[in-house]
Backbone bond lengths (Angstrom), bond angles and torsions (degrees), N, CA, C in turn:
res aa  C-N    CA-C-N  psi(-1)  N-CA   C-N-CA  omega(-1)  CA-C   N-CA-C  phi
1 X - - - 1.482 - - 1.497 109.71 -
2 X 1.367 118.10 132.89 1.468 121.26 -178.43 1.530 111.10 -63.86
3 X 1.324 115.82 145.54 1.412 120.25 179.45 1.527 110.52 -81.18
4 X 1.363 116.20 175.26 1.468 120.48 -175.39 1.541 111.03 -62.64
5 X 1.320 119.57 -35.26 1.460 119.56 -179.32 1.536 109.20 -66.75
6 X 1.356 117.64 -34.48 1.452 119.47 177.73 1.533 110.92 -66.12
7 X 1.334 117.04 -40.61 1.443 120.30 175.37 1.479 111.52 -59.74
8 X 1.344 116.05 -42.60 1.513 120.51 179.47 1.515 109.72 -62.44
9 X 1.328 117.03 -44.02 1.456 121.17 -179.20 1.518 110.98 -60.82
10 X 1.309 114.96 -46.46 1.495 120.30 177.87 1.465 112.10 -60.92
11 X 1.295 117.36 -41.22 1.445 122.73 178.48 1.548 112.25 -60.40
12 X 1.308 113.02 -44.77 1.494 118.59 177.50 1.495 112.89 -64.80
13 X 1.334 116.09 -42.58 1.476 121.07 177.79 1.520 108.58 -60.11
14 X 1.320 117.34 -47.25 1.502 121.47 -179.69 1.537 110.85 -60.00
15 X 1.336 116.67 -43.76 1.449 120.13 179.04 1.520 112.76 -63.42
16 X 1.353 115.00 -41.26 1.495 119.76 178.40 1.529 111.06 -64.65
17 X 1.299 116.79 -39.84 1.455 121.24 -179.58 1.534 110.34 -63.56
18 X 1.364 115.23 -44.04 1.443 118.84 179.28 1.546 112.43 -67.48
19 X 1.352 116.07 -36.65 1.420 120.68 176.61 1.537 111.36 -58.65
20 X 1.327 117.52 -49.76 1.441 123.35 179.18 1.565 109.15 -61.08
21 X 1.307 117.26 -51.20 1.472 122.19 -179.63 1.539 111.61 -57.96
22 X 1.334 116.25 -45.88 1.456 119.53 179.62 1.526 112.81 -63.78
23 X 1.323 116.20 -41.40 1.465 119.80 179.07 1.518 111.41 -65.68
24 X 1.325 119.36 -38.58 1.437 122.82 177.08 1.541 109.79 -68.80
25 X 1.296 118.38 -42.78 1.461 121.80 178.06 1.508 110.80 -60.09
26 X 1.317 117.92 -48.07 1.482 121.86 179.16 1.533 110.10 -59.18
27 X 1.324 118.70 -46.66 1.452 119.54 -175.94 1.499 111.71 -68.96
28 X 1.349 117.80 -38.54 1.477 119.87 -179.94 1.558 109.69 -66.97
29 X 1.298 115.67 -45.17 1.488 118.88 179.57 1.529 112.16 -63.79
30 X 1.328 117.08 -38.88 1.482 120.20 179.96 1.520 109.95 -69.28
31 X 1.328 118.85 -39.53 1.457 121.28 -178.76 1.517 114.60 -73.86
32 X 1.321 115.08 -39.95 1.497 118.71 -171.73 1.549 111.49 -96.90
33 X 1.338 118.18 -21.30 1.445 119.25 -174.60 1.503 114.54 75.90
34 X 1.336 116.01 7.04 1.450 123.44 179.64 1.501 111.22 -109.97
35 X 1.317 116.44 151.31 1.478 120.19 169.68 1.506 107.93 -61.52
36 X 1.311 116.80 145.66 1.465 119.30 -177.03 1.499 112.55 -57.69
37 X 1.339 120.07 -31.68 1.472 121.09 177.39 1.514 111.04 -64.08
38 X 1.315 119.39 -33.71 1.458 122.78 176.81 1.564 108.95 -69.46
39 X 1.306 117.26 -45.09 1.476 119.60 175.39 1.543 109.90 -60.49
40 X 1.305 117.55 -42.28 1.442 120.38 179.30 1.505 111.26 -64.05
41 X 1.327 118.62 -36.70 1.475 121.32 176.26 1.516 110.19 -62.68
42 X 1.362 117.44 -41.43 1.456 119.68 179.43 1.535 111.44 -66.74
43 X 1.339 116.52 -40.47 1.466 119.04 176.95 1.484 111.05 -64.49
44 X 1.317 116.66 -38.86 1.495 120.99 178.84 1.521 110.31 -62.53
45 X 1.325 115.23 -43.05 1.497 118.81 179.31 1.535 108.28 -65.59
46 X 1.321 118.15 -38.93 1.460 121.43 176.10 1.538 111.56 -59.34
47 X 1.361 116.40 -40.25 1.436 121.67 176.43 1.533 114.01 -65.99
48 X 1.335 114.77 -34.85 1.450 120.46 -174.48 1.527 111.31 -135.20
49 X 1.333 115.99 64.58 1.491 116.61 -179.19 1.530 111.25 -62.09
50 X 1.348 113.77 143.83 1.415 121.11 178.45 1.532 115.24 88.16
51 X 1.315 116.03 -6.76 1.474 119.45 177.84 1.563 109.62 -71.42
52 X 1.325 117.75 155.30 1.467 120.35 177.63 1.513 112.60 -82.44
53 X 1.320 114.38 168.02 1.460 120.62 -177.88 1.558 111.31 -55.65
54 X 1.330 114.58 -37.88 1.476 117.58 -176.94 1.549 111.45 -60.64
55 X 1.307 117.58 -38.92 1.492 122.74 178.08 1.508 107.70 -63.76
56 X 1.295 118.45 -46.73 1.477 121.89 -179.65 1.488 110.81 -63.11
57 X 1.338 117.17 -42.53 1.473 121.99 177.70 1.512 111.44 -58.64
58 X 1.325 117.18 -47.26 1.490 120.89 178.70 1.547 110.29 -62.23
59 X 1.325 115.35 -42.51 1.477 117.70 -175.00 1.535 112.12 -73.00
60 X 1.300 116.47 -20.28 1.489 121.04 175.48 1.543 112.46 -97.09
61 X 1.317 117.14 -2.87 1.431 122.88 179.36 1.533 112.03 59.74
62 X 1.318 113.68 42.83 1.475 120.07 179.47 1.518 106.05 -127.73
63 X 1.337 114.62 157.49 1.470 120.11 178.77 1.550 109.46 -64.94
64 X 1.321 113.22 156.31 1.450 120.37 178.91 1.543 109.75 -59.49
65 X 1.322 116.39 -44.67 1.451 119.50 -177.84 1.546 111.72 -64.52
66 X 1.331 115.57 -37.69 1.473 118.36 179.42 1.540 109.81 -65.21
67 X 1.318 116.43 -39.81 1.477 118.89 -178.88 1.506 111.45 -75.39
68 X 1.334 117.66 -30.53 1.452 119.52 173.25 1.544 110.52 -58.00
69 X 1.344 116.36 -46.00 1.445 120.74 177.40 1.536 111.99 -66.03
70 X 1.338 116.22 -40.38 1.467 118.32 177.65 1.512 112.31 -63.23
71 X 1.331 117.77 -44.05 1.481 121.92 178.80 1.533 109.05 -65.33
72 X 1.323 118.18 -39.41 1.474 119.56 179.18 1.571 109.12 -60.00
73 X 1.285 116.86 -40.75 1.450 121.75 178.77 1.534 109.37 -66.12
74 X 1.334 118.57 -43.08 1.451 120.18 -179.56 1.552 110.43 -69.33
75 X 1.282 117.78 -31.49 1.496 120.31 174.74 1.507 107.98 -66.71
76 X 1.349 117.98 -47.80 1.445 123.38 179.66 1.540 111.60 -56.62
77 X 1.313 116.11 -36.20 1.470 120.55 -177.58 1.526 111.38 -83.24
78 X 1.348 115.54 -4.37 1.482 119.56 177.27 1.521 115.64 85.33
79 X 1.366 118.34 18.66 1.428 120.42 -178.43 1.523 113.81 -97.91
80 X 1.305 116.18 -22.32 1.523 120.82 -176.95 1.513 107.88 -132.77
81 X 1.388 114.66 145.98 1.422 122.50 170.01 1.506 109.83 -114.73
82 X 1.288 117.44 139.43 1.479 121.25 172.65 1.495 108.88 -96.32
83 X 1.322 116.45 136.69 1.476 121.49 179.89 1.535 106.22 -130.12
84 X 1.320 113.56 155.80 1.492 117.35 176.34 1.502 110.38 -64.75
85 X 1.312 114.96 134.01 1.486 119.66 178.33 1.520 108.62 -83.45
86 X 1.262 114.34 167.41 1.484 122.45 -178.35 1.537 111.45 -55.91
87 X 1.354 116.10 -46.75 1.449 119.57 -174.82 1.520 113.33 -79.54
88 X 1.310 118.08 -8.86 1.475 120.52 176.96 1.503 116.02 83.54
89 X 1.341 116.95 -16.69 1.458 120.11 -176.41 1.505 112.51 -91.27
90 X 1.305 117.76 -19.57 1.475 120.52 -177.74 1.509 107.58 -124.80
91 X 1.330 115.44 175.44 1.449 120.06 172.28 1.545 107.87 -114.31
92 X 1.310 113.02 149.37 1.471 116.59 173.56 1.522 107.08 -99.11
93 X 1.322 116.24 155.04 1.437 123.04 -174.89 1.547 110.78 -110.87
94 X 1.312 116.85 134.60 1.481 122.12 176.19 1.518 108.58 -134.39
95 X 1.289 116.59 145.70 1.503 119.99 176.28 1.514 109.12 -80.97
96 X 1.331 114.21 146.16 1.473 120.26 170.99 1.530 106.65 -88.50
97 X 1.327 115.98 176.76 1.448 119.04 176.36 1.523 112.01 -57.63
98 X 1.321 116.35 -40.14 1.493 121.12 175.10 1.487 112.54 -61.05
99 X 1.351 116.99 -41.18 1.433 122.81 179.22 1.511 111.30 -62.43
100 X 1.356 114.51 -44.27 1.440 119.47 179.85 1.538 110.21 -64.09
101 X 1.330 116.44 -35.80 1.488 119.84 176.19 1.517 112.02 -62.83
102 X 1.333 117.13 -40.46 1.471 121.35 177.53 1.511 108.76 -64.19
103 X 1.302 118.61 -41.67 1.462 121.63 179.82 1.518 108.70 -60.99
104 X 1.302 118.08 -44.90 1.467 121.45 178.11 1.553 109.99 -59.15
105 X 1.299 117.37 -49.64 1.499 121.20 175.50 1.498 112.91 -55.14
106 X 1.321 115.19 -44.62 1.470 120.41 -179.24 1.514 111.11 -61.41
107 X 1.293 116.34 -48.88 1.474 120.22 -178.29 1.498 112.44 -67.37
108 X 1.356 117.08 -35.60 1.457 120.59 176.81 1.518 110.68 -65.07
109 X 1.341 118.13 -43.52 1.439 120.36 179.17 1.521 110.58 -63.96
110 X 1.269 115.20 -42.41 1.478 119.99 177.25 1.537 111.83 -57.20
111 X 1.329 115.43 -45.28 1.441 122.03 -177.84 1.554 110.47 -67.29
112 X 1.330 116.20 -40.26 1.450 120.34 179.39 1.538 111.22 -65.85
113 X 1.277 116.55 -39.11 1.493 120.11 178.51 1.529 108.42 -64.96
114 X 1.308 117.06 -47.16 1.458 119.09 -178.06 1.525 112.01 -64.90
115 X 1.342 117.20 -38.64 1.466 119.54 179.47 1.528 110.35 -65.21
116 X 1.343 114.78 -43.55 1.455 119.40 179.36 1.521 111.68 -62.33
117 X 1.331 116.21 -43.23 1.471 119.87 -178.92 1.516 113.33 -69.36
118 X 1.341 116.58 -31.35 1.470 119.51 -176.10 1.554 113.02 -92.62
119 X 1.327 114.96 -9.04 1.438 118.23 -176.19 1.518 116.01 -55.58
120 X 1.354 119.86 -36.10 1.464 119.46 178.89 1.531 113.86 -71.88
121 X 1.288 120.39 -8.35 1.436 123.77 -175.78 1.506 111.91 -93.65
122 X 1.319 116.74 148.05 1.457 121.11 175.38 1.526 110.51 -70.95
123 X 1.349 113.60 164.18 1.450 118.59 176.73 1.533 111.08 -61.49
124 X 1.320 119.06 -36.35 1.429 122.75 175.97 1.533 112.39 -62.99
125 X 1.348 116.74 -44.29 1.460 121.38 179.15 1.522 110.35 -62.89
126 X 1.320 116.76 -44.58 1.460 121.02 179.51 1.555 108.57 -62.79
127 X 1.297 116.50 -41.96 1.467 121.18 177.87 1.496 112.34 -58.58
128 X 1.313 117.34 -42.46 1.460 123.06 178.09 1.546 110.43 -65.05
129 X 1.294 116.48 -44.23 1.469 121.13 179.48 1.526 108.62 -65.14
130 X 1.315 118.53 -40.59 1.459 121.67 177.91 1.512 111.32 -61.55
131 X 1.332 118.59 -46.08 1.423 123.43 -179.52 1.540 111.25 -59.02
132 X 1.378 114.84 -47.30 1.451 119.75 178.84 1.509 110.74 -63.77
133 X 1.303 117.37 -40.00 1.467 122.43 -179.00 1.538 110.21 -67.58
134 X 1.322 116.80 -42.96 1.488 119.11 175.90 1.541 111.59 -59.00
135 X 1.316 115.37 -43.23 1.461 119.04 -179.76 1.510 110.06 -62.99
136 X 1.336 117.38 -44.84 1.448 120.39 179.27 1.506 110.52 -60.29
137 X 1.324 119.10 -43.83 1.454 122.79 179.67 1.526 109.22 -63.48
138 X 1.309 118.39 -47.47 1.473 122.92 178.65 1.503 112.83 -54.60
139 X 1.324 115.56 -38.68 1.469 119.05 179.63 1.488 113.69 -72.62
140 X 1.326 117.33 -25.01 1.463 121.46 -173.90 1.500 115.05 -108.82
141 X 1.319 118.53 -15.97 1.483 121.66 178.45 1.541 105.90 -87.25
142 X 1.310 117.57 69.59 1.430 122.99 -173.03 1.541 115.40 -86.18
143 X 1.326 116.06 -16.51 1.446 120.49 176.83 1.532 107.92 -152.89
144 X 1.324 115.67 171.36 1.468 119.92 -173.89 1.516 113.00 -58.08
145 X 1.340 117.96 -40.51 1.446 121.28 -178.13 1.536 110.86 -67.43
146 X 1.324 115.99 -44.28 1.488 118.86 176.35 1.509 111.85 -60.96
147 X 1.327 115.39 -43.30 1.476 119.48 179.45 1.535 110.74 -62.76
148 X 1.314 118.00 -40.65 1.453 121.65 176.31 1.532 110.71 -62.85
149 X 1.316 119.54 -40.56 1.447 123.45 176.99 1.524 109.84 -60.17
150 X 1.294 116.75 -50.95 1.458 121.64 -178.80 1.526 109.39 -60.20
151 X 1.262 117.65 -39.43 1.487 123.60 -173.28 1.506 114.03 -97.59
152 X 1.356 118.28 19.33 1.455 120.41 -172.77 1.526 114.12 -64.72
153 X 1.333 117.99 -19.33 1.459 121.33 175.33 1.494 109.94 -124.35
154 X 1.352 117.90 29.34 1.454 123.08 -171.63 1.568 111.28 -101.99
155 X 1.284 113.88 147.42 1.468 120.75 172.72 1.490 108.40 -87.58
156 X 1.299 117.76 95.71 1.470 122.75 -177.86 1.528 112.98 -58.50
157 X 1.324 119.17 -26.19 1.429 122.70 179.23 1.508 111.80 -70.76
158 X 1.362 116.88 -29.28 1.468 121.93 -175.01 1.531 114.55 -84.99
159 X 1.290 115.04 -18.34 1.468 119.65 -172.31 1.534 109.63 -95.99
160 X 1.297 116.28 120.80 1.486 119.39 -178.78 1.560 108.94 -135.66
161 X 1.297 117.67 111.31 1.443 127.92 0.30 1.525 111.24 -85.20
162 X 1.304 113.76 143.48 1.479 120.13 176.97 1.533 108.19 -70.80
163 X 1.349 118.32 141.49 1.465 120.99 -179.59 1.563 111.85 -56.36
164 X 1.342 115.38 -30.75 1.456 117.48 178.31 1.533 109.88 -67.77
165 X 1.315 117.12 -39.48 1.526 121.02 179.67 1.508 107.65 -64.80
166 X 1.330 118.93 -42.04 1.433 122.95 -177.70 1.542 109.33 -61.48
167 X 1.341 116.36 -41.92 1.468 120.54 178.55 1.551 110.79 -63.84
168 X 1.324 114.60 -42.47 1.496 118.91 179.99 1.506 111.24 -63.36
169 X 1.369 117.46 -40.68 1.445 120.72 179.60 1.498 112.33 -67.88
170 X 1.326 117.28 -31.93 1.464 121.56 -177.79 1.537 112.12 -74.66
171 X 1.332 116.29 -23.95 1.454 117.60 -178.12 1.507 115.22 -93.99
């Protein structure tokens, strides 16, 4: 059983994770005017263009019907286009120019929040946090859907190696 100092450490880690997530959520919503789940859906479509709604629903950990409504709203707002999928039973999703612009704004806000929050730390401290974070992601990005969930607001171009690339290389 973990001792009291371990519980304290875990508590602090949890609070820090929520602090970062909440700051990113607030910044993304303020900049885009969209709920963060909508921005995450757009980023997910950018990561996996042409995938059907079911794939996006699984990667966002939302029900199919919830994501159908979400995508309908994003189509109505001009951010997403539905196209016929190869098998004809589903539709594939593509971003419009406006959708790609929202993705850029989302990722820029995310980057600005992270830069601002990490600014007080030394390069060494940031390096340690990065190493621990990479390890945590590696342990939990066990399949494509989990990796998409973890990276739902991530700039795939900035991450080297991207968890999705690691999964592809492993298979």
